[in-house]
Structures are given as structure tokens and as C-alpha cells.
ROBA-828037 format. One record per residue: x, y, z of N, C-alpha, C, O in turn. Coordinates in steps of 0.05 Angstrom, whole numbers, padded with zeros to 5 digits, always signed. Each point is the difference from the previous one (the first is absolute). Layout:
BEGIN
XYZXYZXYZXYZ...
This chain:
BEGIN
-00436-00160+00036+00011-00018-00020+00020+00015-00017+00023-00010-00004-00030+00033-00007+00018+00015-00017+00024+00009+00016+00023+00000-00011-00026+00008+00036+00022+00009+00016+00020-00023+00005+00024+00004-00002-00035-00027+00008+00017-00023+00005+00016-00007-00025+00024-00006+00001-00038+00005-00023+00013-00007-00026+00021+00021-00007+00020-00007-00012-00026+00032+00018+00020+00021-00005+00026-00005+00016+00022+00001-00010-00026-00007+00036+00023-00005+00017+00017-00023-00011+00024+00002-00002-00038-00024-00004+00015-00024-00010+00011+00006-00029+00021-00011-00007-00035+00027-00008+00010+00007-00027+00026+00015+00002+00019-00005-00016-00017+00023+00035+00025+00015+00005+00022-00020+00008+00023+00003-00009-00029-00021+00026+00020-00020+00009+00009-00017-00024+00024-00005-00003-00042-00004-00013+00007-00016-00023+00017+00016-00020+00020-00010-00010-00027+00035+00005+00016+00017-00018+00028+00003+00011+00020-00001-00015-00017+00005+00041+00026+00002+00012+00016-00025-00005+00024+00001-00005-00037-00024+00008+00014-00025-00004+00008-00004-00030+00020-00013-00005-00036+00024-00013+00007-00002-00029+00026+00015-00006+00015-00008-00018-00010+00029+00033+00024+00016-00005+00026-00015+00005+00020+00004-00013-00021-00023+00032+00024-00016+00006-00010-00028+00008-00003-00005+00024-00001-00012-00043-00012-00026+00005+00019-00017+00018-00010-00015+00017+00036+00018-00021+00018-00016+00017-00001+00009+00029+00000-00017+00018-00002+00043-00013-00003+00009+00027-00027-00009+00012-00002-00007+00023-00019+00008-00040-00026-00010+00009+00001-00029+00008-00012-00008+00020+00027-00008-00035+00003-00028+00008+00014-00004+00027-00008-00017+00016+00028+00034-00011+00014-00001+00026-00020+00007+00022-00001-00014+00021-00015+00035-00025-00020+00008+00020-00019-00022+00006-00006-00006+00023-00005-00006-00044-00019-00022+00003+00012-00023+00015-00012-00012+00018+00037+00005-00024+00014-00021+00014+00004+00007+00030-00003-00018+00017+00009+00043-00011+00006+00008+00027-00025+00002+00017+00001+00000+00025-00025+00002-00037-00025+00004+00014-00004-00023+00020-00012+00005+00022+00020-00028-00028-00005-00023+00017+00018+00000+00025-00006-00014+00020+00027+00029-00021+00020+00000+00022+00007+00029+00008+00020+00010-00011-00036+00002+00028+00004+00028+00006+00015+00005+00026+00001+00023+00009+00010-00043+00004+00014+00004+00025+00030+00003-00005+00009-00003-00023+00005+00009+00044+00029+00002-00002+00009+00024-00016-00009+00022+00004+00027-00027-00023+00012+00023-00015-00019+00009-00022+00007+00017-00017-00031-00027+00016-00019+00008-00021-00022+00018+00012-00023+00000-00010+00029+00015+00030-00020+00017+00013-00011+00021-00018-00022+00010+00004+00037-00002-00025-00010+00020-00019-00026-00009-00013-00019+00016-00004+00016-00042-00003-00024-00010-00012-00023+00002+00021-00022+00007-00007+00028-00014+00032-00020+00002+00021-00010+00028+00003-00024+00005+00004+00042+00014-00005-00008+00028+00003-00018+00009-00023-00020+00014+00004+00028-00022-00028-00016+00007-00024-00028-00012+00003-00020+00014-00005+00018-00039+00013-00026-00012+00002-00017+00011+00023-00024+00003-00002+00037+00004+00024-00015+00012+00023-00012+00027-00009-00023+00005+00006+00038+00011-00021-00010+00025-00010-00023-00004-00020-00020+00014+00000+00023-00034-00017-00021-00007-00020-00026-00007+00014-00021+00011-00006+00023-00029+00026-00024-00009+00014-00014+00023+00015-00024+00001+00001+00040+00017+00010-00012+00023+00014-00015+00017-00020-00023+00009+00006+00035-00003-00029-00014+00017-00020-00024-00014-00012-00021+00013-00004+00023-00039-00001-00023-00014-00011-00022-00002+00020-00024+00002-00007+00031-00006+00033-00020+00000+00021-00015+00026+00001-00025+00001+00003+00039+00021-00005-00013+00027+00000-00019+00003-00024-00022+00011+00003+00030-00021-00026-00017+00001-00024-00025-00015+00005-00022+00009-00008+00024-00033+00020-00023-00017+00005-00018+00014+00021-00025-00001-00003+00036+00012+00024-00016+00014+00020-00015+00023-00012-00024+00005+00007+00036+00010-00026-00014+00021-00014-00024-00011-00016-00021+00012+00000+00026-00034-00013-00022-00013-00015-00023-00008+00018-00023+00001-00007+00030-00011+00031-00020-00007+00020-00016+00025+00009-00024-00001+00002+00038+00023+00002-00013+00025+00008-00019+00010-00021-00021+00012+00006+00027-00017-00031-00017+00009-00022-00021-00021-00007-00015+00004-00019+00013-00026+00034-00020-00020-00004+00006-00019-00024-00018-00013-00009+00042+00013+00000+00007-00017-00023+00007-00028+00008-00002-00019-00016+00011+00015+00041+00007-00026+00011-00013-00002+00027+00001+00019+00016-00012-00042-00009-00012-00004+00025+00020+00003+00023+00024-00006-00002-00034+00016+00025+00017+00003+00024+00005-00027+00014+00016-00001+00018-00029-00020-00027+00004-00026+00012+00027-00012-00007+00009-00020+00011+00004+00032-00031+00026-00010-00009+00023+00014+00013-00001+00025+00004+00021-00040+00004+00024+00012+00012+00017+00013-00023+00008-00014-00018-00004+00040+00019+00017+00013-00020+00028-00011-00002+00011-00002-00022+00000-00006+00045+00027-00011+00000+00001-00027-00015+00017-00006-00016-00037-00011+00022-00001-00027-00013-00005+00004-00029+00012-00014-00017-00030+00031+00009-00006+00005-00028+00025+00010-00015+00005-00007-00022+00010+00025+00035+00024+00010-00013+00019-00023-00005+00013-00001-00022-00010-00017+00040+00018-00024-00004-00012-00018-00022+00015-00010-00017-00041+00006+00017-00012-00017-00021+00004+00012-00028+00007-00014-00019-00011+00040+00017+00003+00013-00026+00029-00002-00010+00006-00005-00023+00013+00010+00042+00028-00003-00009+00006-00028-00008+00015-00005-00019-00026-00015+00033+00005-00028-00007-00009-00006-00028+00013-00015-00015-00035+00027+00007-00010-00004-00028+00020+00012-00020+00007-00012-00020+00002+00036+00026+00019+00014-00018+00026-00016+00000+00012-00004-00021-00003-00005+00044+00025-00015+00001-00001-00026-00016+00019-00008-00013-00042-00005+00014-00003-00025-00016+00002+00006-00030+00011-00016-00015-00021+00039+00006+00003+00008-00028+00029+00006-00006+00010-00008-00022+00004+00021+00040+00029+00005-00004+00016-00026-00002+00018-00002-00016-00025-00018+00033+00014-00025-00002-00004-00014-00027+00019-00010-00012-00043+00011+00002-00006-00012-00026+00016+00014-00022+00012-00012-00017-00012+00038+00018+00014+00016-00020+00031-00002+00003+00013-00007-00020-00003+00011+00043+00029+00001+00004+00013-00027+00003+00022-00005-00008-00037-00013+00021+00012-00026+00007-00007-00023-00019+00015-00019-00002-00038+00021-00011-00009-00022-00015+00000+00005-00030-00008-00017-00016+00017+00041+00008+00005+00006-00028-00024+00010-00016+00000-00001-00024-00021+00012+00037-00022+00012-00014+00011+00024-00015+00018+00014+00009-00029-00009-00033+00010+00023-00016-00004+00026+00013+00017+00018-00002-00038-00014+00017-00005+00025+00014-00020-00006+00023-00013-00021+00000+00011+00040+00019-00020-00005+00022-00028-00001-00012-00017-00014+00011+00011+00029-00032-00026+00001-00012-00008-00027-00014-00023-00006-00003+00044-00009-00005-00005-00025-00015-00009-00023+00019-00010-00020-00010+00014+00024+00036-00007-00021+00019-00030-00003+00003-00014+00020+00000+00005-00044+00002-00029-00005+00004-00003-00017+00025+00014-00020+00004-00032+00026+00014-00017+00024-00002+00016+00025+00003+00022+00000+00011-00033+00022-00021+00015+00025+00002-00001+00011+00028-00017-00008+00016+00035+00027-00010+00000+00012+00026-00027+00015+00005-00010-00001+00022+00000+00014-00043-00026+00013+00003-00022-00020+00008-00015+00006+00018+00014-00029-00032-00020-00020+00007+00003-00009+00029-00020-00004+00014+00044-00001-00006+00005-00009+00027-00008+00021+00021-00012-00007+00020+00018+00032-00025-00007+00021+00019-00030+00004+00000-00012+00005+00021+00000-00005-00045-00030+00002-00001-00013-00021+00017-00019+00006+00015+00028-00031-00017-00011-00021+00015+00003+00005+00030-00019-00005+00016+00042+00014-00008+00006+00006+00028-00019+00022+00010-00011-00002+00022+00008+00023-00037-00015+00024+00009-00030-00003-00004-00015+00014+00014+00006-00030-00032-00028-00003-00005-00017-00006+00025-00021+00012+00004+00031-00030+00012-00014-00008+00024+00003+00020+00023-00012-00003+00021+00029+00023-00025+00005+00019+00022-00014+00026-00004+00001+00018+00017-00015-00015-00039-00015+00025-00005-00022+00003+00020-00014-00020+00007+00010+00044+00001-00021+00005+00020-00027+00002-00014-00021-00007+00011+00021+00017-00036-00025+00006-00013-00012-00022-00017-00023+00002-00009+00038-00024+00005-00011-00022-00016+00006-00026+00014+00018-00002+00016-00034-00018-00023+00004-00026+00011+00020-00015-00019+00001+00005-00024+00014-00023+00037+00018-00016-00016-00016-00019-00017-00020-00011+00008+00028+00007-00033-00013-00017-00018+00017-00025-00005+00023+00003-00008-00033-00026+00014+00017-00024-00004+00007-00003-00029-00017+00003-00017+00042-00009+00012+00008-00004-00028-00008-00027-00009+00003-00020+00014-00012+00018-00039-00006-00025-00012+00025-00010-00015+00016+00016-00009-00013-00041+00007+00023-00012-00013+00003+00012-00028-00019+00001-00016+00044+00007+00009+00006+00010-00027-00004+00030-00003+00007+00011-00021-00017+00002+00042-00003+00029-00002+00021+00014+00015+00008-00008+00022+00002+00030-00033+00019+00017+00015-00016+00019+00017-00024+00005-00006+00036+00007+00026-00014+00020+00016-00011+00023-00017-00021+00010+00006+00036-00002-00027-00009+00022-00017-00026-00007-00014-00019+00016+00000+00018-00040-00013-00025-00007-00014-00023-00005+00019-00023+00006-00006+00029-00017+00029-00020-00005+00020-00012+00027+00010-00024+00003+00003+00042+00016+00002-00008+00027+00009-00018+00013-00021-00020+00012+00007+00028-00013-00032-00015+00013-00021-00028-00013-00002-00019+00015-00004+00018-00041+00007-00026-00013-00002-00018+00007+00024-00024+00002-00003+00036+00001+00026-00016+00005+00025-00011+00028+00000-00021+00005+00013+00034+00014-00026-00010+00027+00001-00015+00006-00024-00010+00023-00003
């Protein structure tokens, strides 16, 4: 969890440095063929590194081996990308101001993938964080 949030935190900080360039990147993500191969190369490298991070977590027993590291890498990026869209495209003040937060979304994704705990169904109105605190 912390490693994933660190990776996305670095990405968000980079985007803060040049918001207009970040908007261009987000727009180009949907169309990575043709003369936009640079975006494809960046994403291919990202998915490889994220897949390696997930495989290490599986080796350490932090995530079940039943999950495809490649698919999980794509799912996690999709969560981060949706936060970027809200921030850059829809006018949210900051990525942290978006609700649910990126942390909450990633916690929900990873909660059911833990090897050492069972997934706890969320009750209406509870965030993954409050549900987790109550369960432990």
C-alpha cells in the first residue's frame, strides 16, 4: 500500500510542477498510437515496474498469488488516472481534495488481495479506512 502510494505520489508531484503539461499527458493517454508512441513507451515502462513491485509483494506474502500482477498494475494505474482526470480535467482544487481519495480507492482494491487477511465487505457509508480500523 505504502509503496503504491509512494509511486503515485511521485507522479502527482511531477504533474504539479507543470499542470499544463500534465493535462496534455492525460489527454494523450487515450490515444497512444501513431505519432504518440512516446506515451506508449512511458506506460509500458511504468507497467513493467509496477508489475515487478506487485510480484515482490506476492513473494513477501503481502498479496495473494491468485492475482495477476499485470492486471493489478493496470487496475491501480486506472485508479490513479481517474484521480488525475478529476483534478486536471474537472477542476478539483488538488488530487487530495477528490473524494473518494486515491488512498481510499487503493485500499479498497488491495484489501481483498491480501494474503493474510480476509476481505471485509464494506457497509454503506463507511470508507475502507474506517472499515479496516473497525475490523482490526
